[in-house]
Every structure is written in C-alpha cells, then in structure tokens.
N, C-alpha and C positions, 0 to 999 in steps of 0.2 A: 268555812265559818270566818266570820270577822268578829273581833271583840274589840271594844273600845270603852275607855273610861267615860262616865257621865256624872252629872250632878243634877239632882231634881229635888227642889224644895230644900235645899241644904244637905240632903243626903247624897252620898257618894255610892257609886255602884258601877255596873257594866251593862252596856248595850250589845246584844247578841244579834248578828245577821246571818242568816243561812241555815244550816242544818246542825242540830245538836243530836249527835248519834254515837255509835260505837267508834267512829273515826275521829271524832272531835271531843268527847266527853272528858277525856283525860286533860286535854289543853284547857277546856272550860274550867275544870275543877282546880287546876293550878292557878289560873287567872283569878278565880274567886278567892283561893286561900291567900294569895300574894297581897290583894287589895284589902281583904279583911283584916289582916295583921296590921296594916298601915293606916286604919281608919278606926272611928268610933261611932257610936250612935246607930240609927237605922241604915240598912244596906239595900239598894235598889237593884233589881235586874229588869232590864227592859227587853221584853219578848216580843215586842211589835213585830219585827222583821224576821221572826223565825219561819222558816219554809217547812221544816220537817223535824220531829222529835220521835225517837224510837225508845224503847225501855231503858236502854243505857243512859240516854239523855235525861229521861224522867228521873232515873236514880240519881243522877248528877244534880239535879235541881233539888231533890230531897236531901242529899248530902250537904249542899250549900246551906239549906234551912237548918240542918242539925248543927253544923259547924258554927252558925251564928247563935243558935239557941244556948250552946254551951257557954257563950259569953253573955247571955240574956239580951241579946240584941235582936230587934225585929228585922225581918226580911220582907220587903214589899215588892211585889211584881207588877210591872206595867204590862198588862196582858189584855188588850182589847180583843173583841170577837175575831176569831181567825183560828190558825193552825194551833198555836200554842194552847189557847184556852180550850179549844175542842179536845185536844189530847189530854190535858189535865182534867177536864170534866168526865171524859170517857174512862179514865184510869181511876176515877173516884178520888182524886187527890186535890182537886181545885179548892175545897174548903180547908185544906191543910195549909194553905198560903193565904196571905193578905194580898188578894189580887184586885187590881183597879183597871177599869176599862179606858180611862183617859188620864193624861198628865195632870189636868186640872184636879181631878179626884184624888190622885195620888198626892199632890202637893198639899191639898186641903187636909188629907189624912196626917200628913207629916208635921203640921202646925200644931205646937202644943197648945191645949186649951188654956185661955186666960183664968187666972185664979187668984 
C-alpha cells in the first residue's frame, strides 16, 4: 500500500494505492490520525486506486469517519466505480460516507454556497 498526501478543492487528505487490509490497516489509521490532527475543515480520502479492501480495511475507513466526526469535520471520499465503491456498497456502508465519483463532483461539493 502507498499513502500520499493530497489536496482537492482546498481540503487536505490522503490518496491510497493498493490494498487496504489486515496487513495495512494500522498504517493507514496512523497516517489518517497524523494528518487529521494537523489540519482543519473537510478531510478527503482518495480511494480511486484501491485494489482490495477486506473487513479490517473497511473498519479502518469507518474509524477515520468516526475520528473526524468527533471534531465535527466532514470526511469526503473520492470513490469512483471500482473496487472500493463496490465493497462499500456490498457492505451496506456506502451511504455512511459522502462519496463522490469524480474529482470535479468532490470539488463542487467542497465549495461553500454563496450567501
């Protein structure tokens, strides 16, 4: 698994490449915690290049969501059709997340409404 910092629509976050599973979930969780504590506002996870997610990886995503919820911060997933979206959907957790199919849709969602 590769983890790198990203910025989409002004929100900071992480892009994950490879497998999010029992062997990588702890490292993923630590990376999320480290970056969350150093940022504010919406947080983004780019799951575009995920090849595999097991139940431990799914649990790690839900823990990331809970961590951000404690600070009343939104978590947005860049999750186009593919492995990650299919797993989240089959597990019945896709609606738990603010998941977007494209970078453009995610960026549009992160722009605060004019008022």
